[in-house]
C-alpha positions in Angstrom: 56.2 51.7 -61.3 51.9 52.2 -61.8 51.9 48.9 -60.1 54.5 49.0 -57.5 52.7 52.4 -56.4 49.5 51.1 -56.6 50.6 48.6 -54.1 51.9 51.0 -51.8 48.7 53.0 -51.9 46.7 49.7 -51.2 49.1 49.0 -48.2 48.7 52.5 -47.0 44.6 52.4 -46.8 43.9 49.2 -46.1 46.6 47.3 -44.0 45.6 47.4 -40.0 48.4 49.3 -37.8 50.0 46.1 -36.9 53.2 46.0 -34.2 55.0 43.0 -33.2 57.2 42.0 -30.8 58.3 38.5 -28.5 56.0 36.4 -26.3 58.4 37.5 -23.3 58.3 41.4 -24.2 54.4 41.3 -24.4 54.6 39.4 -20.7 57.3 41.7 -19.6 55.2 44.9 -20.5 51.8 43.3 -18.5 54.2 43.1 -15.2 55.7 47.0 -15.5 51.6 47.6 -16.0 51.6 48.6 -19.5 48.1 47.9 -21.5 49.3 50.6 -24.4 49.8 47.9 -27.4 51.0 50.9 -29.8 53.7 51.7 -27.1 55.1 47.9 -27.3 57.2 45.9 -30.0 58.1 47.7 -33.1 55.9 48.9 -36.3 55.4 46.8 -39.6 54.9 49.1 -42.0 55.9 47.1 -45.3 54.7 43.6 -45.0 57.1 40.5 -46.0 54.4 39.2 -48.6 54.8 42.7 -50.6 56.0 41.7 -53.9 59.2 43.2 -54.8 60.3 44.3 -51.1 63.7 43.4 -49.3 62.2 40.6 -47.0 60.1 39.0 -50.3 63.4 39.3 -52.6 65.4 37.3 -49.6 62.8 34.7 -48.5 62.1 33.8 -52.3 65.8 33.8 -53.1 66.5 31.4 -50.3 63.6 29.4 -51.1 64.9 28.8 -54.8 67.9 27.8 -53.2 66.6 25.3 -51.3 64.8 23.8 -54.5 68.1 23.9 -56.8 70.0 21.1 -55.1 67.6 18.1 -56.2 64.3 17.8 -56.2 62.2 14.4 -56.6 58.4 14.4 -57.6 56.3 11.1 -57.8 54.7 10.4 -61.1 51.6 9.1 -61.3 52.8 5.4 -61.8 54.3 5.8 -57.6 58.0 6.0 -59.0 60.3 8.4 -57.5 61.6 11.1 -60.2 64.6 13.1 -59.1 65.5 16.7 -60.8 69.0 17.3 -60.2 70.8 20.4 -61.1 75.0 20.4 -60.9 76.5 23.7 -60.4 80.1 23.5 -62.4 83.8 24.8 -61.8 83.7 28.6 -63.1 86.1 26.9 -66.1 83.1 24.8 -66.8 80.9 27.6 -66.8 81.0 28.1 -70.7 82.1 25.3 -72.1 82.4 24.8 -76.1 80.2 22.2 -78.5 82.5 20.0 -78.6 82.7 19.6 -75.0 78.8 19.8 -74.9 79.1 17.0 -77.7 81.2 14.9 -75.2 79.1 14.7 -72.6 75.6 15.0 -73.9 74.3 13.4 -77.1 70.8 14.0 -79.0 71.2 10.6 -81.8 70.8 7.0 -81.7 74.0 5.1 -81.3 74.9 2.8 -84.5 74.0 -0.3 -83.2 76.8 -2.6 -84.8 79.2 0.1 -83.0 77.4 0.3 -79.5 74.2 -2.2 -79.4 74.1 -1.2 -75.6 73.6 2.3 -76.4 71.3 1.3 -78.5 69.2 -0.5 -77.4 69.1 1.9 -73.6 68.2 5.1 -76.0 65.6 2.8 -77.8 63.8 2.0 -74.6 64.0 5.1 -72.7 65.2 7.8 -74.6 62.9 8.1 -77.6 60.0 10.5 -76.7 57.0 8.7 -78.0 55.5 9.2 -81.5 53.5 12.2 -81.6 51.9 14.9 -84.0 50.6 13.1 -87.6 52.1 10.0 -86.2 50.0 9.8 -82.9 47.3 13.3 -82.7 45.9 11.5 -79.5 49.4 11.7 -77.7 49.4 13.2 -74.1 51.7 15.4 -74.9 49.5 16.6 -78.1 47.5 20.4 -77.8 45.7 22.2 -80.2 47.7 19.8 -82.7 51.1 20.5 -81.5 53.7 18.8 -79.5 54.1 20.5 -76.5 57.6 19.2 -76.2 58.2 20.4 -79.3 58.8 16.8 -81.3 59.9 16.4 -83.5 63.0 18.2 -83.3 64.3 19.5 -86.6 67.9 18.0 -88.1 70.9 19.9 -87.3 74.4 19.0 -88.1 76.3 20.5 -85.5 75.0 21.9 -81.8 75.1 25.7 -81.7 73.7 28.4 -79.7 70.2 30.5 -81.0 70.2 34.3 -81.1 68.8 33.9 -77.5 71.5 32.1 -76.2 69.2 28.2 -76.2 71.5 25.2 -77.1 70.6 23.1 -80.2 72.2 20.1 -80.1 73.3 18.1 -82.8 70.8 16.0 -84.8 72.1 14.8 -87.8 70.5 12.9 -90.5 72.3 9.4 -89.8 69.5 7.0 -91.2 69.2 5.0 -88.3 65.8 4.5 -87.0 63.9 2.9 -84.2 60.6 1.4 -84.1 57.9 3.1 -81.0 54.5 1.9 -81.0 54.5 0.7 -85.1 55.9 4.1 -85.7 59.7 4.9 -87.4 61.4 6.9 -85.2 65.1 9.0 -85.6 66.8 11.4 -84.3 64.4 14.2 -84.1 63.0 12.1 -81.4 66.0 11.7 -78.9 66.0 13.2 -75.4 69.5 14.6 -74.5 71.2 11.7 -72.7 74.7 11.2 -71.4 76.0 7.8 -72.8 78.0 6.5 -69.8 75.1 7.4 -67.1 71.9 6.1 -69.4 73.8 2.8 -70.3 75.4 2.2 -66.5 72.2 3.0 -64.8 69.8 1.3 -67.8 66.8 3.7 -66.7 65.5 7.3 -68.2 67.9 10.1 -67.6 67.7 13.2 -69.3 70.8 15.8 -69.4 70.8 18.4 -70.2 73.1 22.1 -70.2 71.2 24.6 -68.1 72.2 28.0 -69.5 68.8 29.0 -70.3 66.3 30.0 -67.6 63.5 28.0 -68.9 65.7 24.7 -68.9 66.0 24.5 -65.0 61.7 25.2 -64.7 61.1 21.8 -63.6 63.0 22.1 -60.3 60.7 24.5 -59.5 57.3 23.4 -61.0 56.7 20.7 -58.7 57.7 20.9 -54.8 56.6 24.0 -52.5 58.8 25.3 -49.9 58.0 25.1 -46.5 59.3 27.7 -44.4 60.0 26.6 -40.8 60.0 28.6 -38.4 62.2 27.9 -34.7 62.5 30.3 -31.5 64.0 30.6 -28.0 61.4 29.6 -25.5 59.2 32.5 -24.6 60.6 34.3 -27.8 58.5 33.7 -30.0 57.4 36.9 -32.4 53.5 37.9 -32.5 51.8 40.6 -34.8 49.5 42.1 -33.2 46.8 45.7 -34.1 47.8 48.3 -32.0 44.6 49.1 -31.2 44.4 46.0 -28.9 44.5 45.6 -24.7 47.9 43.6 -24.1 45.9 41.6 -22.2 44.0 40.7 -25.2 46.5 40.0 -27.4 47.9 37.6 -24.3 44.7 35.7 -23.8 44.7 34.6 -27.5 44.4 31.0 -27.8 46.7 30.7 -30.7 49.8 32.0 -29.3 52.0 29.2 -28.3 50.1 27.2 -31.2 52.5 27.2 -34.2 54.6 25.0 -36.7 57.4 24.9 -34.1 55.5 23.2 -30.7 53.4 21.5 -32.9 56.0 19.3 -34.8 56.8 18.9 -30.9 53.7 17.4 -30.8 53.8 15.5 -34.0 57.1 13.9 -32.7 55.4 12.6 -29.1 52.3 11.2 -31.0 54.2 9.7 -33.7 56.8 7.0 -33.3 57.5 7.3 -37.0 58.2 11.2 -37.0 60.8 11.1 -34.8 62.9 9.8 -37.9 62.5 13.4 -39.4 64.7 16.2 -38.8 62.7 19.4 -39.3 63.7 20.5 -42.2 63.0 17.2 -43.6 59.5 17.2 -42.0 57.7 18.3 -44.6 58.5 15.4 -47.1 56.3 13.4 -45.5 53.9 15.8 -43.3 52.0 18.4 -44.4 50.9 21.7 -41.6 47.5 22.7 -41.7 46.9 26.6 -42.2 43.9 26.9 -39.8 45.2 24.8 -36.5 48.8 24.3 -37.6 48.5 20.9 -36.9 50.8 18.4 -38.6 49.2 15.5 -40.9 50.5 12.7 -43.2 51.2 14.0 -46.7 49.1 12.2 -48.7 50.3 13.6 -51.9 52.4 16.1 -53.6 56.1 17.1 -53.0 57.5 20.1 -50.2 61.1 20.8 -49.6 61.5 22.9 -46.2 63.7 25.0 -45.0 64.3 26.5 -41.6 65.0 30.1 -41.3 68.3 31.8 -41.3 69.4 32.6 -38.1 72.3 35.0 -37.8 75.5 34.0 -35.7 75.0 36.9 -33.4 72.0 35.7 -32.3 73.4 33.6 -29.8 71.4 30.6 -28.4 69.3 30.9 -31.7 72.0 30.6 -33.7 72.9 26.8 -31.9 69.5 25.8 -31.6 68.8 25.6 -35.5 72.0 24.1 -35.5 70.5 21.0 -33.9 67.3 21.0 -35.3 69.5 20.6 -38.8 71.2 17.5 -37.7 69.0 15.7 -34.8 65.8 13.9 -35.0 62.5 13.6 -33.1 62.8 16.5 -30.6 59.1 16.5 -28.3 60.1 19.9 -26.1 62.5 23.0 -26.0 64.8 20.6 -23.5 65.0 17.6 -25.6 66.9 19.8 -28.1 69.7 19.9 -25.8 69.3 16.5 -24.6 72.8 14.8 -26.1 72.9 11.0 -25.6 70.7 10.9 -22.6 72.7 14.2 -21.3 70.7 17.5 -20.5 73.0 20.4 -21.3 72.1 23.7 -19.7 72.6 25.5 -23.3 72.2 24.4 -27.1 75.7 25.9 -27.5 77.0 22.8 -25.2 74.3 21.0 -26.7 76.3 21.9 -30.1 80.0 21.1 -28.2 78.5 17.8 -27.3 77.4 16.5 -30.6 81.0 17.7 -32.3 79.2 20.3 -34.5 81.5 23.1 -33.1 84.7 21.0 -33.3 87.6 23.5 -35.3 85.2 26.0 -36.1 83.1 23.8 -37.9 79.7 26.2 -37.3 81.5 29.3 -38.7 82.9 27.1 -41.9 79.2 25.5 -42.6 77.4 29.0 -41.8 79.3 30.9 -44.4 79.2 27.9 -46.6 75.5 27.8 -46.7 75.4 31.9 -46.6 77.3 31.5 -49.7 73.8 30.3 -51.3 72.4 33.4 -51.1 74.0 36.0 -49.5 76.1 38.9 -52.2 80.1 39.2 -51.5 80.0 42.3 -50.0 77.1 40.7 -47.7 79.6 37.6 -47.2 82.3 39.9 -45.9 80.3 41.8 -43.5 79.6 38.5 -41.7 82.7 37.4 -41.4 83.6 40.1 -40.3 80.7 40.0 -37.5 81.6 36.5 -36.8 85.5 37.5 -36.1 83.8 40.4 -33.9 81.1 38.5 -31.8 81.7 35.0 -32.3 84.1 32.5 -30.8 86.6 31.4 -33.1 89.3 29.4 -32.4 91.5 29.8 -35.8 91.0 33.1 -37.2 93.8 32.7 -40.2 92.4 29.2 -40.8 88.9 30.2 -41.1 89.8 33.0 -43.5 92.2 30.2 -45.4 89.1 27.9 -45.7 86.5 30.7 -47.0 88.7 33.1 -48.7 87.4 32.1 -52.0 84.0 32.9 -51.6 84.8 35.8 -49.6 86.7 37.1 -52.7 84.6 35.6 -55.8 83.2 38.8 -57.0 86.3 41.2 -56.4 88.1 40.3 -60.0 84.4 40.9 -61.7 84.3 44.4 -59.4 88.0 45.7 -60.4 
């Protein structure tokens, strides 16, 4: 509480009196003859960067959901390395240790019974000698392996007092030779035998029932939040003490990530091969001038800000941005197969995105990744009341599972 109070105190004493409005709103104010910025737009009281604030929590949660399906990093040798997280069906949320043993192994197979499995584990799934066997191993820090190898022998798979899974590593006497050292089950990285033999590559498979099990998903990639707006509807933040004319005359008003993406697509043919959400995988946004330049290192995941179905054309623009590549202007977003459409909604229809209420099913499915059950139900009602749904009952039947998922827990 003391830290939270200190943050609020700092904001209260140091934050300028900021307001925000759409570009078009400021232009309308000038036409009306208004010059007092304190009477335009709305006040910003708590910034979205405030740790623990509602917008901070919502945006960071959506960032994590953008990451947690899969991430790809490139190792020092330039090879791609995937981190994939599978969400299990509810019936598999709490697997028994017997079921885990059928899927995941941390032991060296018997060469006589399964030579392919033995060779695959030997070649790919053995942690290199460390500790006393190899004090200079890269994983060593302050005399200990940072990956905690070699592990302890364990007669059966079980959970420790914190709920962390400990895999079965029996003392079977089976060993492999790596760098002249003898290694046994204590040095095996957990794997799935079928996947390992089929792909003949390093594939670490583990049960992620503990927070630190999923740390690799969030260790490497950053999330690039991608803003977008209708033409003339970009949000502008300004000091209420400034004259409106001074705000409008700022050179950076229309130079934002979204419009700079248009420019990059015009200038570089290969940039037009990526959708807006995929753009950060190969391009980097310069913080000072908002320009996009080619990515030389690292990895980022793009996430386009969410648009509520009730936001009208903004919602349909976002839908198009997720599917079509190489836009160079606001008008080009509405151009489908060489035909210019008057609205983004018409463009979605032309692209076949609105058949059978597809937009509402997709929207509910996306929101289910981050919204609570109560929020989803309010969302569903909003769609029914304010949007054009062709088959209400079918929409319910397609989504009643995610809409009622938390009901049994509440009861």
